[in-house]
C-alpha positions in Angstrom: 0.0 0.0 0.0 1.4 3.3 -1.0 2.2 5.7 1.8 1.3 9.7 1.6 2.1 12.3 4.0 0.2 15.6 4.0 1.5 18.6 5.5 -0.8 21.0 7.3 0.0 24.3 8.4 -2.3 27.1 9.9 -3.7 28.6 7.1 -4.0 25.7 4.8 -7.0 25.9 2.0 -9.5 23.5 3.6 -10.5 21.6 0.0 -6.8 21.3 -1.0 -6.0 19.3 1.8 -9.0 17.2 2.7 -10.4 16.3 -0.8 -7.1 14.6 -1.8 -6.9 12.9 1.8 -10.7 11.9 1.3 -9.9 10.6 -2.3 -6.6 8.8 -1.5 -7.9 7.1 1.7 -11.1 6.0 -0.5 -9.0 4.2 -3.0 -7.0 2.3 -0.3 -3.9 4.4 0.0 -2.4 5.1 3.5 -2.5 9.0 4.0 -1.2 10.6 7.2 -1.9 14.2 8.0 1.2 16.0 9.7 0.8 19.4 11.6 3.8 21.3 11.2 2.8 23.9 14.0 5.4 23.1 16.6 3.8 20.4 19.1 0.1 20.8 18.3 -1.8 18.4 16.4 -4.5 20.9 16.1 -4.1 22.6 12.7 -6.6 25.8 11.7 -7.4 26.1 8.2 -7.8 29.4 6.3 -11.3 29.4 6.9 -11.2 28.7 10.5 -11.7 24.8 10.2 -9.8 22.9 13.1 -8.3 19.8 12.1 -6.6 17.4 14.6 -3.5 16.0 12.6 -2.5 12.4 12.8 0.8 13.2 14.2 3.4 16.3 14.5 6.1 17.1 11.8 8.8 16.5 14.8 7.5 12.9 15.4 7.7 11.7 11.8 10.3 10.0 9.3 9.3 10.5 6.2 11.7 7.8 4.5 9.1 5.3 3.7 6.9 8.1 1.8 5.7 7.4 -1.7 4.2 11.2 -1.9 4.4 14.0 0.0 1.6 16.3 -0.4 1.5 20.2 0.2 -1.7 21.8 0.4 -1.8 25.7 -0.7 -3.9 28.6 0.9 -2.2 31.5 2.5 -0.6 31.9 5.0 -0.6 28.1 4.9 1.8 27.8 2.1 4.4 30.4 3.6 4.0 28.3 7.1 5.0 25.1 5.2 8.0 27.0 3.5 9.1 28.4 6.9 9.1 24.7 8.4 12.5 23.2 8.5 11.2 19.9 8.6 9.0 20.3 5.7 11.6 21.8 3.4 14.1 19.0 4.5 11.7 16.1 3.6 10.5 17.9 0.5 14.8 18.1 -0.7 15.2 14.3 0.3 12.1 13.0 -1.5 13.2 15.0 -4.3 16.9 13.5 -4.2 15.2 10.3 -4.2 13.2 10.7 -7.2 10.1 10.1 -5.3 6.5 11.8 -5.5 6.1 15.3 -4.5 2.4 17.2 -5.1 1.6 20.7 -4.4 -1.4 22.5 -5.3 -2.3 26.5 -5.3 0.3 28.7 -3.7 2.4 25.9 -2.5 3.9 24.8 -5.8 5.5 28.4 -6.0 5.7 29.5 -2.3 7.4 25.8 -1.4 8.8 24.1 -4.2 9.8 27.0 -6.7 11.6 28.7 -3.7 13.1 25.5 -2.7 14.7 25.0 -6.6 12.4 21.7 -6.9 11.0 23.2 -10.1 13.9 23.5 -12.1 13.5 22.5 -15.6 10.2 21.2 -15.0 6.8 22.2 -16.2 4.2 23.6 -13.6 1.2 25.1 -12.6 0.0 27.3 -9.4 -2.4 29.8 -8.4 -2.7 32.7 -11.0 -0.3 35.5 -9.2 2.2 33.3 -7.9 4.0 32.2 -11.3 6.9 34.5 -10.6 7.8 32.3 -7.6 8.0 29.2 -10.0 11.6 29.6 -9.9 13.2 27.7 -13.0 9.8 26.3 -14.1 7.7 26.5 -17.4 4.3 28.0 -16.0 1.4 25.9 -17.6 -1.5 27.5 -16.2 -3.2 24.3 -16.5 -5.6 23.0 -13.6 -3.2 20.0 -13.0 0.4 19.5 -14.4 2.6 16.3 -14.3 6.1 16.7 -15.0 8.0 13.2 -14.0 8.1 13.1 -10.0 6.3 16.4 -9.6 2.6 16.9 -9.6 1.3 20.7 -9.4 -2.2 21.9 -9.3 -3.8 25.6 -9.8 -6.2 26.1 -6.9 -9.3 24.8 -5.2 -11.3 23.9 -8.1 -8.4 22.0 -9.0 -8.6 19.7 -5.9 -10.6 16.8 -7.4 -8.6 16.3 -10.6 -5.5 17.0 -8.6 -6.5 14.0 -6.0 -7.5 11.7 -8.9 -4.4 12.1 -10.8 -2.4 11.2 -7.7 -4.6 8.4 -7.0 -4.1 7.1 -10.5 -0.2 7.3 -9.9 -0.2 5.7 -6.7 -2.7 2.7 -7.5 -3.8 2.7 -11.1 -5.9 4.3 -13.7 -9.1 2.0 -12.8 -8.9 2.5 -9.2 -8.9 6.1 -9.9 -11.6 5.9 -12.1 -13.8 3.7 -10.1 -13.4 6.2 -7.1 -14.1 9.0 -9.3 -17.5 7.2 -10.7 -18.4 6.5 -7.2 -18.0 10.1 -5.9 -20.1 11.3 -9.1 -17.3 13.1 -10.3 -17.2 11.8 -13.8 -20.9 12.3 -14.2 -20.3 16.0 -12.9 -17.5 16.1 -16.0 -20.1 15.0 -18.5 -22.6 17.1 -18.0 
């Protein structure tokens, strides 16, 4: 079973974190939510929703991660970038050639500033593209370039999540979950 760590920082965009968690868990993926807020498992979203993360960043070893996922939102993305453990984990994941996914402001604020996007195609929330250092900006809802998956913003949370599920399991599983959640029906009409 694939293992995913989802980093949560105060100010994260609700749907950009929780839709991927929901979709991936429905698809049988082991998803661990990680608070980066010092020693507190409670993280507050950009819209005031409090979430109790599964663990805190200081207690985690990310060496078994198949995917590290960074939700966007502000100041959530900035809080992720300000967390040394998150930056270290992302750079280790990149060095290992393993999957990294970020959505909204996170591709630019975290991945771009860490140099992870050099030579890659990527997308992010409009207005943050100048921080996609070394990347070619696509403006697509979701962009996959090798081990990096980026997405534009809240409306991209579902296609982003299904893309990640397909990469971690297979296309059939992703399609089955998308159909069960009535996403495919939504896209048809």
